[in-house]
C-alpha positions as CSV (number, residue, x, y, z in Angstrom):
1,M,26.7,-13.9,-24.0
2,S,27.5,-17.0,-22.0
3,D,30.7,-19.6,-22.7
4,L,27.8,-22.2,-23.7
5,A,26.0,-20.0,-25.9
6,R,29.3,-19.1,-27.7
7,A,30.0,-22.6,-28.1
8,G,26.8,-23.0,-30.0
9,R,24.8,-24.6,-27.4
10,A,21.5,-22.5,-26.7
11,G,19.4,-23.4,-23.8
12,P,17.6,-22.3,-20.5
13,R,19.9,-19.9,-18.4
14,G,19.2,-18.2,-15.1
15,R,20.4,-16.0,-12.4
16,R,19.5,-15.8,-8.8
17,L,18.5,-12.0,-8.1
18,D,17.7,-11.8,-4.5
19,E,16.4,-13.5,-1.5
20,Q,13.0,-12.5,0.1
21,R,12.4,-13.1,3.8
22,L,8.8,-14.4,4.3
23,R,6.8,-13.6,7.5
24,L,3.6,-14.8,9.0
25,V,0.8,-12.3,8.9
26,V,-1.8,-12.3,11.6
27,P,-4.5,-9.9,12.9
28,D,-3.9,-7.3,15.6
29,D,-5.8,-9.0,18.1
30,H,-4.2,-12.4,17.6
31,R,-2.2,-14.3,20.2
32,L,0.9,-14.0,18.2
33,A,0.4,-10.4,17.1
34,G,2.6,-8.9,19.9
35,R,5.6,-11.2,19.1
36,K,8.6,-9.8,17.2
37,R,9.5,-13.5,16.3
38,V,7.4,-16.6,16.1
39,R,8.6,-20.3,15.6
40,L,6.3,-21.6,12.9
41,A,5.4,-24.7,15.1
42,E,3.7,-22.2,17.3
43,A,1.1,-21.6,14.6
44,A,0.3,-25.4,14.1
45,D,-3.0,-24.9,15.4
46,E,-4.0,-21.8,13.4
47,T,-6.2,-21.8,10.4
48,F,-4.2,-20.8,7.3
49,V,-5.0,-18.7,4.2
50,T,-2.7,-19.6,1.5
51,L,-2.2,-19.4,-2.2
52,E,-3.5,-22.3,-4.4
53,P,-1.4,-25.3,-5.1
54,G,1.0,-24.9,-8.0
55,Y,2.2,-21.4,-6.8
56,G,5.9,-21.4,-5.7
57,L,4.9,-19.6,-2.3
58,R,2.4,-22.2,-1.7
59,R,5.0,-24.9,-1.9
60,I,7.4,-23.1,0.2
61,T,4.8,-22.6,2.9
62,D,3.8,-26.2,2.7
63,D,7.6,-27.4,3.0
64,L,8.0,-24.7,5.9
65,C,5.1,-26.2,7.8
66,A,6.2,-29.8,7.2
67,D,9.7,-29.0,8.5
68,A,8.0,-27.4,11.5
69,G,6.0,-30.9,12.0
70,F,2.5,-29.9,10.9
71,A,0.4,-30.0,7.8
72,P,-1.6,-26.5,7.7
73,R,-5.2,-26.5,8.1
74,I,-6.3,-24.4,5.3
75,A,-9.5,-22.4,5.3
76,F,-9.0,-20.3,2.1
77,E,-6.7,-20.8,-1.0
78,G,-6.7,-17.8,-3.4
79,E,-4.7,-16.6,-6.6
80,E,-3.4,-13.2,-5.1
81,A,-1.4,-12.5,-2.1
82,E,-3.3,-9.2,-1.4
83,T,-6.5,-11.4,-1.2
84,L,-4.9,-13.5,1.3
85,R,-3.8,-10.6,3.5
86,G,-7.4,-9.4,3.3
87,W,-8.3,-12.9,5.1
88,S,-6.0,-11.9,8.1
89,R,-7.8,-9.0,9.3
90,P,-9.0,-8.7,13.0
91,G,-11.7,-11.1,13.7
92,S,-10.9,-13.5,10.9
93,R,-8.3,-15.7,12.9
94,G,-6.5,-16.5,9.9
95,A,-2.9,-16.5,9.5
96,A,-1.2,-15.9,6.0
97,P,2.2,-16.3,4.5
98,A,3.5,-12.9,3.4
99,A,6.6,-11.5,1.6
100,R,6.2,-7.9,2.0
101,G,3.5,-5.5,3.5
102,R,0.7,-6.1,5.9
103,P,-2.9,-4.7,5.6
104,A,-4.4,-2.3,8.0
105,G,-5.2,-4.2,11.4
106,C,-2.4,-6.9,10.9
107,R,0.8,-7.7,12.3
108,R,3.8,-9.4,10.8
109,A,6.0,-11.8,12.8
110,D,9.5,-12.8,11.6
111,R,9.2,-16.5,11.2
112,H,12.4,-18.4,12.1
113,R,13.9,-21.7,12.9
114,P,13.8,-22.4,10.1
115,R,14.8,-19.4,8.2
116,A,11.9,-18.6,6.0
117,V,13.0,-17.2,2.6
118,R,12.4,-17.5,-1.1
119,E,14.8,-17.0,-4.0
120,I,13.8,-14.4,-6.6
121,G,15.3,-14.8,-10.1
122,V,15.2,-14.5,-13.6
123,A,15.5,-17.1,-16.5
124,W,15.8,-16.7,-20.4
125,L,16.6,-18.9,-23.4
126,D,20.2,-18.2,-24.4
127,G,21.2,-18.5,-28.1
128,H,18.4,-16.4,-29.3
129,P,18.7,-12.5,-29.6
130,D,16.9,-10.5,-27.3
131,T,14.5,-7.7,-28.3
132,P,15.9,-4.3,-27.1
133,P,13.2,-3.9,-24.4
134,V,14.1,-7.4,-23.0
135,A,17.8,-7.0,-23.2
136,A,17.4,-3.7,-21.3
137,F,15.2,-5.2,-18.7
138,K,17.5,-8.3,-18.4
139,A,20.3,-5.8,-17.9
140,F,18.6,-3.8,-15.3
141,L,17.5,-7.0,-13.2
142,L,21.2,-8.3,-13.3
143,S,22.6,-4.8,-12.3
144,R,20.2,-5.0,-9.4
145,R,21.4,-8.5,-8.2
146,G,21.1,-8.6,-4.1
147,K,19.5,-5.1,-4.1
148,L,16.2,-5.9,-6.0
149,I,13.8,-6.4,-2.8
150,P,13.9,-3.5,-0.4
151,E,13.4,-4.6,3.2
């Protein structure tokens, strides 16, 4: 129990669990496919597929593109990352943000300058008892801090 909860102050609490590197996914036949690292500004003329507005990864992608000096031209907005990866297959010419994995026929390139990451965390309402499953899940997540996401 946190010091604030002991003091009788219930409220939202959270912990940062891990950091996930973000990558650019492009088709195998794309001009950036053979590159180990890509400056995001090099993809400024590309057509992007991305999550719909309101998703955290979409906000991060928009911010990274803005920091790189451009607004992404978006061909498709979806609700699931796996759907987006399908739009980055050979012949589609699309580029997609991705946290992990890549579909067959696609390549990932690490985006750098700026470093592209998103934080993964857990939040809960302190001052209310957790059910046993919630307590066990929270304990598991907190025990895996910094080791939650395999690279």
